[in-house]
C-alpha distance (Angstrom), angle and dihedral (degrees) to the residues before:
residue distance angle dihedral
X1 . . .
X2 3.78 . .
X3 3.78 123.3 .
X4 3.81 91.0 -132.9
X5 3.84 108.5 128.9
X6 3.81 99.0 -110.8
X7 3.81 90.2 167.8
X8 3.78 87.7 69.7
X9 3.78 93.8 61.2
X10 3.79 115.5 89.7
X11 3.81 93.9 -13.1
X12 3.79 107.6 82.3
X13 3.81 109.6 35.0
X14 3.81 94.2 -160.8
X15 3.81 92.7 73.3
X16 3.81 106.0 32.4
X17 3.80 117.4 112.8
X18 3.82 130.9 -114.9
X19 3.80 94.6 1.9
X20 3.82 111.7 -157.9
X21 3.81 122.4 -138.9
X22 3.79 115.5 -137.4
X23 3.79 145.4 -178.4
X24 3.79 111.7 -100.1
X25 3.81 90.1 -114.8
X26 3.82 87.4 74.0
X27 3.83 91.5 59.4
X28 3.77 127.6 96.1
X29 3.80 109.8 -104.1
X30 3.78 90.0 -130.5
X31 3.79 132.3 15.4
X32 3.78 140.4 165.0
X33 3.81 124.5 -129.0
X34 3.83 126.1 176.5
X35 3.79 91.2 -18.5
X36 3.82 96.4 -48.5
X37 3.80 124.6 110.1
X38 3.81 118.2 -139.7
X39 3.79 132.9 -164.1
X40 3.78 99.2 -169.8
X41 3.81 126.1 1.6
X42 3.81 141.1 -44.1
X43 3.78 139.3 -163.2
X44 3.82 92.6 -142.9
X45 3.85 108.9 148.7
X46 3.81 89.9 -9.0
X47 3.80 106.2 93.5
X48 3.80 111.3 -126.3
X49 3.81 94.9 -24.9
X50 3.79 122.0 107.9
X51 3.80 113.6 -136.8
X52 3.80 141.8 176.4
X53 3.79 140.8 -175.6
X54 3.79 112.3 -94.5
X55 3.79 128.5 -119.7
X56 3.81 87.3 -136.5
X57 3.83 125.6 17.5
X58 3.80 119.6 -108.9
X59 3.82 111.5 -142.0
X60 3.78 89.3 -23.5
X61 3.82 93.4 -49.8
X62 3.82 112.5 127.8
X63 3.84 96.5 -167.7
X64 3.81 135.9 40.0
X65 3.79 144.2 -176.7
X66 3.80 112.5 -95.9
X67 3.78 129.8 -135.6
X68 3.81 100.0 -121.1
X69 3.80 94.3 -148.9
X70 3.82 89.0 63.3
X71 3.81 96.4 53.2
X72 3.80 114.2 116.2
X73 3.80 123.0 -115.0
X74 3.80 111.8 -103.2
X75 3.79 124.9 -155.2
X76 3.81 135.2 -160.6
X77 3.79 128.8 -124.6
X78 3.83 89.0 -87.5
X79 3.80 92.9 49.9
X80 3.80 98.0 -104.8
X81 3.79 119.1 142.4
X82 3.79 118.6 -109.3
X83 3.79 117.2 -120.6
X84 3.80 115.6 -102.7
X85 2.90 97.7 -106.6
X86 3.78 119.9 6.5
X87 3.79 109.4 -149.3
X88 3.80 120.1 -154.4
X89 3.81 128.8 165.6
X90 3.78 92.6 -19.7
X91 3.81 95.5 -47.0
X92 3.80 123.4 110.2
X93 3.78 120.8 -157.8
X94 3.78 135.1 174.9
X95 3.78 113.7 -141.2
X96 3.79 122.0 3.5
X97 3.80 134.2 -28.1
X98 3.80 139.7 -178.5
X99 3.82 91.3 -136.0
X100 3.83 106.5 154.9
X101 3.80 89.2 -16.8
X102 3.80 137.6 90.8
X103 3.83 94.3 -131.4
X104 3.82 131.7 39.4
X105 3.79 115.7 -88.3
X106 3.80 143.4 163.5
X107 3.78 140.1 -167.4
X108 3.80 114.9 -95.8
X109 3.82 92.3 -169.1
X110 3.78 137.0 -6.6
X111 3.82 93.8 -68.6
X112 3.80 111.0 18.4
X113 3.77 131.3 70.2
X114 3.79 136.7 -174.3
X115 3.77 137.0 -168.9
X116 3.78 120.4 -99.1
X117 3.80 126.6 -136.1
X118 3.78 111.1 -90.7
X119 3.78 116.4 -116.8
X120 3.78 120.6 -138.6
X121 3.80 110.6 -139.2
X122 3.76 119.0 -133.1
X123 3.83 110.1 -92.4
X124 3.78 113.9 -98.6
X125 3.78 122.3 -117.3
X126 3.80 114.9 -114.5
X127 3.79 136.5 -131.4
X128 3.79 118.9 -106.7
X129 3.80 115.4 -117.1
X130 3.83 117.8 -135.2
X131 3.80 123.3 -107.4
X132 3.80 108.7 -133.7
X133 3.80 96.0 -155.6
X134 3.81 89.7 64.9
X135 3.81 119.1 95.8
X136 3.79 113.6 -123.4
X137 3.79 113.3 -128.9
X138 3.80 98.5 157.3
X139 3.80 129.2 28.7
X140 3.80 125.4 -177.9
X141 3.79 127.5 -166.2
X142 3.78 138.9 -173.7
X143 3.79 145.5 152.0
X144 3.80 145.6 -179.1
X145 3.81 96.5 63.7
X146 3.81 116.4 -156.4
X147 3.81 125.3 169.1
X148 3.79 93.6 -134.2
X149 3.80 143.9 85.1
X150 3.80 115.9 13.8
X151 3.81 94.7 -21.0
X152 3.86 91.6 118.9
X153 3.81 92.6 54.4
X154 3.82 93.2 45.0
X155 3.79 93.3 48.7
X156 3.79 92.2 46.3
X157 3.81 90.6 50.8
X158 3.79 90.7 50.0
X159 3.82 91.8 50.3
X160 3.80 89.2 52.6
X161 3.81 90.4 55.4
X162 3.83 89.7 61.4
X163 3.80 101.7 -146.8
X164 3.81 118.7 -159.8
X165 3.81 89.1 -133.7
X166 3.79 135.6 13.7
X167 3.80 122.2 -158.3
X168 3.79 120.7 -155.4
X169 3.80 104.9 -154.2
X170 3.79 104.1 -165.8
X171 3.79 143.1 -68.5
X172 3.79 82.7 67.2
X173 3.81 84.3 157.1
X174 3.79 130.4 7.6
X175 3.80 100.6 -122.2
X176 3.83 101.5 149.1
X177 3.78 92.4 173.0
X178 3.80 146.5 106.5
X179 3.82 89.9 -143.9
X180 3.80 107.5 99.4
X181 3.81 91.4 -163.3
X182 3.80 88.7 60.5
X183 3.79 90.7 46.8
X184 3.81 92.2 50.5
X185 3.79 90.9 47.0
X186 3.80 91.4 53.8
X187 3.80 92.5 47.1
X188 3.81 89.8 49.5
X189 3.80 91.2 46.2
X190 3.79 88.6 56.7
X191 3.80 91.5 52.2
X192 3.81 90.4 48.7
X193 3.80 93.0 51.7
X194 3.83 105.3 110.9
X195 3.81 93.6 -134.8
X196 3.79 91.9 50.8
X197 3.80 89.8 45.8
X198 3.80 87.4 58.9
X199 3.82 87.7 53.5
X200 3.82 91.1 50.9
X201 3.82 92.4 46.2
X202 3.81 89.4 53.9
X203 3.84 88.2 66.3
X204 3.79 94.1 -136.4
X205 3.83 107.5 172.2
X206 3.80 111.9 -115.1
X207 3.79 139.4 -153.6
X208 3.79 122.4 173.7
X209 3.75 151.0 178.3
X210 3.78 130.0 -167.7
X211 3.78 139.0 -126.7
X212 3.78 132.5 -159.9
X213 3.81 102.4 -68.1
X214 3.82 95.2 53.2
X215 3.82 93.6 33.4
X216 3.78 91.1 55.5
X217 3.80 125.5 -77.4
X218 3.80 139.9 -3.6
X219 3.84 112.4 -57.5
X220 3.80 91.3 -14.5
X221 3.79 125.6 153.9
X222 3.79 138.5 161.6
X223 3.82 93.2 -16.9
X224 3.81 92.2 63.9
X225 3.83 101.1 116.2
X226 3.82 97.6 -144.5
X227 3.79 100.7 47.1
X228 3.82 94.0 122.5
X229 3.80 92.0 51.2
X230 3.80 91.2 43.1
X231 3.81 89.3 54.9
X232 3.80 91.0 56.2
X233 3.82 91.5 46.4
X234 3.82 89.0 52.3
X235 3.82 92.6 48.4
X236 3.81 90.9 48.1
X237 3.79 92.4 50.3
X238 3.79 93.6 50.4
X239 3.81 90.5 44.1
X240 3.79 93.6 -124.4
X241 3.83 110.0 -174.6
X242 3.80 118.7 -101.3
X243 3.81 92.7 -118.0
X244 3.83 92.3 58.6
X245 3.85 108.3 117.1
X246 3.80 90.3 -130.5
X247 3.80 88.1 68.7
X248 3.80 96.7 65.3
X249 3.82 113.1 -7.8
X250 3.81 111.3 38.5
X251 3.77 129.0 65.4
X252 3.81 109.8 -144.9
X253 3.80 129.6 30.1
X254 3.82 100.6 -104.7
X255 3.81 117.4 133.7
X256 3.80 142.3 157.9
X257 3.80 135.1 -149.0
X258 3.81 130.0 -170.3
X259 3.82 113.6 -146.4
X260 3.79 131.2 -164.2
X261 3.77 135.6 7.0
X262 3.85 131.9 -65.4
X263 3.79 111.0 -59.0
X264 3.82 91.0 23.2
X265 3.79 102.0 52.0
X266 3.79 122.3 143.2
X267 3.80 120.3 -168.7
X268 3.82 113.4 -156.2
X269 3.80 114.8 -167.5
X270 3.80 121.7 -177.2
X271 3.80 115.6 -163.2
X272 3.80 128.2 -154.1
X273 3.80 105.8 -136.2
X274 3.82 94.0 172.5
X275 3.80 115.3 47.4
X276 3.83 96.9 66.0
X277 3.78 98.8 22.9
X278 3.81 120.8 135.7
X279 3.82 118.7 -137.8
X280 3.80 114.0 -80.3
X281 3.81 94.3 -159.0
X282 3.79 130.3 21.8
X283 3.81 94.2 -108.9
X284 3.82 88.6 67.4
X285 3.80 95.5 54.8
X286 3.78 142.3 -59.3
X287 3.80 111.9 -33.0
X288 3.82 116.7 -115.8
X289 3.81 100.5 -163.9
X290 3.81 113.3 -163.3
X291 3.83 89.7 2.6
X292 3.80 92.0 63.0
X293 3.80 113.9 127.5
X294 3.78 137.8 -175.0
X295 3.80 100.8 -170.2
X296 3.81 104.5 25.1
X297 3.80 120.9 -126.7
X298 3.83 97.3 -85.2
X299 3.81 91.0 55.5
X300 3.83 91.4 44.8
X301 3.80 90.9 55.4
X302 3.80 90.4 47.0
X303 3.83 90.8 50.3
X304 3.82 91.9 51.6
X305 3.81 88.7 53.7
X306 3.80 91.3 49.5
X307 3.80 93.2 49.8
X308 3.78 89.3 52.6
X309 3.82 89.7 64.8
X310 3.80 118.2 95.7
X311 3.79 121.2 -113.2
X312 3.79 138.7 144.1
X313 3.81 96.2 -126.1
X314 3.80 129.2 17.8
X315 3.79 122.8 -158.0
X316 3.80 117.5 -168.4
X317 3.80 116.0 -166.3
X318 3.79 121.8 -155.9
X319 3.79 129.9 172.2
X320 3.82 90.3 -135.9
X321 3.80 128.5 46.4
X322 3.81 118.4 -88.1
X323 3.81 108.6 -168.8
X324 3.84 108.0 47.1
X325 3.82 110.0 101.6
X326 3.80 124.3 -122.5
X327 3.80 118.7 -67.8
X328 3.82 103.4 -113.8
X329 3.79 99.3 -172.5
X330 3.81 91.6 87.5
X331 3.78 123.1 62.6
X332 3.80 110.6 -88.8
X333 3.79 92.6 -133.6
X334 3.80 88.3 66.1
X335 3.80 88.6 71.3
X336 3.80 111.7 90.0
X337 3.81 91.4 -138.2
X338 3.81 92.6 58.5
X339 3.81 98.1 92.9
X340 3.80 107.8 161.3
X341 3.80 89.2 -20.0
X342 3.81 98.3 -116.9
X343 3.82 100.5 104.6
X344 3.81 91.5 32.6
X345 3.82 93.8 56.8
X346 3.80 94.1 37.7
X347 3.80 91.6 58.1
X348 3.80 91.1 50.9
X349 3.81 92.9 47.5
X350 3.82 92.2 47.2
X351 3.82 88.7 61.4
X352 3.84 92.7 47.0
X353 3.79 92.3 -114.1
X354 3.80 104.8 119.2
X355 3.81 91.2 115.6
X356 3.81 97.9 37.2
X357 3.80 124.3 97.9
X358 3.79 124.2 -167.1
X359 3.79 140.3 178.1
X360 3.81 118.9 -26.5
X361 3.80 89.9 -141.2
X362 3.78 127.4 84.6
X363 3.78 119.8 -56.3
X364 3.80 141.6 140.4
X365 3.81 88.2 -93.7
X366 3.81 90.0 78.1
X367 3.81 85.0 76.8
X368 3.83 102.2 40.3
X369 3.82 96.1 -179.2
X370 3.81 91.4 53.4
X371 3.79 91.1 47.7
X372 3.80 92.8 49.4
X373 3.80 90.0 48.6
X374 3.80 90.0 54.5
X375 3.79 94.4 46.7
X376 3.81 92.9 46.6
X377 3.81 91.3 51.5
X378 3.79 89.0 52.1
X379 3.81 91.8 46.3
X380 3.79 90.3 51.2
X381 3.80 91.9 50.5
X382 3.81 92.0 52.1
X383 3.80 94.2 45.5
X384 3.81 92.6 47.7
X385 3.80 89.8 52.9
X386 3.80 95.1 -113.9
X387 3.81 90.3 129.0
X388 3.80 137.3 3.7
X389 3.81 99.9 -144.5
X390 3.80 136.5 18.6
X391 3.78 121.3 -159.9
X392 3.79 123.2 179.9
X393 3.81 118.2 -144.6
X394 3.80 118.8 -156.0
X395 3.79 144.8 163.3
X396 3.83 134.4 176.6
X397 3.78 102.3 96.0
X398 3.84 104.0 84.6
X399 3.78 91.2 -124.7
X400 3.81 137.0 79.4
X401 3.78 121.2 -120.1
X402 3.80 143.7 170.0
X403 3.81 115.7 -144.7
X404 3.81 138.8 -176.0
X405 3.80 131.2 -168.1
X406 3.80 129.6 -173.8
X407 3.81 105.6 -149.9
X408 3.82 107.2 -146.6
X409 3.80 121.0 -119.7
X410 3.79 114.4 -85.5
X411 3.80 130.2 -169.2
X412 3.80 93.2 -132.5
X413 3.82 100.3 39.3
X414 3.81 103.0 31.4
X415 3.79 141.0 -125.6
X416 3.80 127.3 -5.6
X417 3.78 113.2 -68.5
X418 3.80 133.1 -172.9
X419 3.80 123.1 -132.6
X420 3.80 131.6 -180.0
X421 3.78 139.1 -148.9
X422 3.77 133.3 -160.0
X423 3.80 116.4 -162.0
X424 3.81 116.7 -162.8
X425 3.81 117.3 -177.4
X426 2.88 123.1 179.1
X427 3.80 168.7 6.4
X428 3.80 113.8 -148.0
X429 3.81 90.9 -0.4
X430 3.79 134.7 121.2
X431 3.80 131.9 177.3
X432 3.82 107.2 179.3
X433 3.79 97.5 -178.7
X434 3.78 129.2 108.7
X435 3.80 112.2 -95.5
X436 3.80 119.5 -160.4
X437 3.79 114.9 -133.9
X438 3.83 123.3 147.3
X439 3.83 90.5 -173.7
X440 3.77 95.3 62.7
X441 3.82 110.8 127.0
X442 3.81 106.2 -76.6
X443 3.77 121.9 -109.7
X444 3.79 106.2 -135.5
X445 3.78 127.4 -146.0
X446 3.78 137.9 -176.3
X447 3.80 126.7 -127.0
X448 3.81 111.2 -86.7
X449 3.79 92.8 -36.9
X450 3.83 100.4 -48.2
X451 3.84 92.1 135.1
X452 3.81 95.8 -123.2
X453 3.82 102.4 120.5
X454 3.80 102.6 -162.4
X455 3.81 103.7 116.6
X456 3.79 125.3 87.4
X457 3.79 120.9 -124.7
X458 3.79 113.0 -121.7
X459 3.81 115.5 -131.1
X460 2.93 131.2 -138.1
X461 3.78 96.9 33.1
X462 3.78 127.5 167.2
X463 3.79 119.6 -134.3
X464 3.80 125.6 171.6
X465 3.81 90.1 -12.3
X466 3.82 95.0 -51.7
X467 3.82 126.6 108.9
X468 3.82 113.2 -135.7
X469 3.81 124.9 -161.8
X470 3.79 94.0 -173.3
X471 3.79 143.4 21.2
X472 3.80 115.1 -51.0
X473 3.79 135.2 -158.8
X474 3.79 98.6 -155.2
X475 3.82 111.0 134.4
X476 3.84 91.3 -4.4
X477 3.79 133.5 84.8
X478 3.84 92.9 -136.5
X479 3.82 132.2 41.5
X480 3.80 110.5 -83.9
X481 3.79 141.4 170.4
X482 3.78 141.4 -167.9
X483 3.78 113.7 -96.4
X484 3.78 92.5 -164.0
X485 3.83 131.8 36.0
X486 3.80 133.0 179.8
X487 3.80 127.1 -122.4
X488 3.81 90.3 -78.8
X489 3.82 92.8 51.1
X490 3.78 91.6 -108.3
X491 3.78 112.6 148.0
X492 3.79 114.1 -107.7
X493 3.78 109.8 -121.5
X494 3.79 112.5 -105.4
X495 3.81 93.7 11.4
X496 3.77 100.2 107.9
X497 3.77 139.9 106.3
X498 3.76 143.1 -175.9
X499 3.81 112.6 -89.8
X500 3.80 114.3 -109.2
X501 3.82 107.7 -97.0
X502 3.78 128.4 -145.2
X503 3.81 110.5 -58.3
X504 3.81 95.7 16.2
X505 3.81 118.9 142.5
X506 3.83 111.9 -113.5
X507 3.83 130.2 176.4
X508 3.82 94.1 -91.9
X509 3.82 97.6 41.0
X510 3.80 128.4 -75.2
X511 3.78 139.8 -27.3
X512 3.80 107.8 -107.5
X513 3.77 127.7 -157.7
X514 3.80 121.4 -34.5
X515 3.79 118.4 -163.0
X516 3.81 113.2 -120.6
X517 3.81 84.6 -133.4
X518 3.82 93.9 51.9
X519 3.82 93.6 125.8
X520 3.81 90.2 60.2
X521 3.82 91.5 51.9
X522 3.79 100.4 54.8
X523 3.79 143.8 44.5
X524 3.80 89.9 -156.1
X525 3.80 137.8 21.2
X526 3.78 121.6 -25.2
X527 3.81 95.2 -91.9
X528 3.82 92.3 69.8
X529 3.81 114.7 71.7
X530 3.79 108.2 -174.0
X531 3.81 107.0 137.6
X532 3.79 100.8 56.9
X533 3.83 102.0 97.6
X534 3.83 91.5 -131.4
X535 3.78 131.6 22.9
X536 3.78 137.0 174.2
X537 3.78 135.4 174.8
X538 3.78 128.8 -109.6
X539 3.80 125.8 -168.9
X540 3.80 121.5 -169.1
X541 3.81 120.1 -169.7
X542 3.80 119.7 -156.2
X543 3.81 101.6 -162.6
X544 3.80 94.0 -175.6
X545 3.81 96.6 51.4
X546 3.85 91.9 31.8
X547 3.79 91.7 -128.3
X548 3.82 129.9 141.2
X549 3.80 119.6 -157.9
X550 3.81 115.3 -155.9
X551 3.82 113.3 -163.5
X552 3.78 137.7 -179.9
X553 3.81 106.9 -150.1
X554 3.80 130.4 -163.4
X555 3.79 128.5 -162.8
X556 3.82 88.2 -90.9
X557 3.80 110.0 35.9
X558 3.79 148.3 -32.1
X559 3.79 106.8 -53.2
X560 3.80 95.9 -167.2
X561 3.78 138.9 -26.9
X562 3.77 140.9 -177.7
X563 3.81 131.6 -158.0
X564 3.81 119.1 -140.0
X565 3.79 128.9 -173.7
X566 3.80 125.2 -128.4
């Protein structure tokens, strides 16, 4: 999503910041770096300093310099001591290495070398696969996993909530590489993280999709040269069974599962928005104009078949956000999908979004025709009675968000329908900057305190010379907002209302929980959570009342939630 150089962090020791120095006991016994296996330490790409990967990160850092006088003594298969260090082709390493050799070795004197005993790593814990006969009452979701900040507390809280299914929504690791050994190492490092091991031990069933940083590289798509190998690395990490068609028959990692019995059926669809994806900007490959695709035709046909199946609730997972409209503050012809502009602009106009501008970061809106195709398929499914509610699940952005879109009536796909999206991103992440999005879930208000919460707050709104992005308490005893603004975003006198409080009835259902610390969690209105450190999504389904609660959670409490009816 971001253009920040994630591949620089934790990969090349020469440029990382605030490098700790540790006792060798804090090192992993064995690690892989740039295709070489090490038992001990190396100075590769780190000047004269010996370094290793850590058993547990220190302040988010996965590697550290090592005090050489603490490094263990290593021996060869004949019992001889390894030199300290062994020097080979300009690299110095303590212990044993597979440099230019199939098995680990070291020098025993200035001229002679011997092989070292191989070490068998501890077996990795595995992900739990979901059981489709089980009814889903609680679903959790998250993305952008970093072993830093309050990730441990957030993950522990999530485990305690015991969801029936957890969805990983991309950037599950930050690989950013074409070296599959590096990718495997980072996947394995995640499984060896003690907090993630607690997640695996809890046996929470898992489904997943990927985004750019675990697919391959930043903003990459079908031109990524190792996409086939990356698919197998992904399937191995998530412990996908050998008889799964994605192992040998299907290109791309998309899948779908139907949970529960008639009357309580949940359809979970995970899309692959990377494997077939056309370039979004010219620096990612040759632009394809009107032929640009996100899913590729085979996946589109598969998705149409899935949406023709009957369920009560449909969840559609995507690594990138679906509902935010196109960012209009850059020239449209910069987008690869623009072509001659006709189809591009027509798709935007058809969804009544010609004057709306959304996030400047990656989203489906960068290919308007693909986004309209997706929304029309969903609209058709709802209007044909195939499902009662559709909720998109997404990650990528480093913030949490609740979104709502009214899909305009269409001759081919039927009457106006409303769909939702919950974005959860991520663990150990924070993005405390204002994000534009006119399709964020509305905040409703009444009319001058009459208690009938049917009007939408208008943000931003200017009051007393200050622009507000959320409800305010200035000059009132309860949070309030303008329900009408002029062309300069100035509030229209008399057009205001009190913001709907927790539990209030609103047109789509009810207001859920609102953290008492909500103002410290957002730079905007309460449906954007971008200052929490970590966030994840939680969805609770009340099958008796036919209610769905969508929540953005932090490591401490519920940040905000909404209740919709189905």
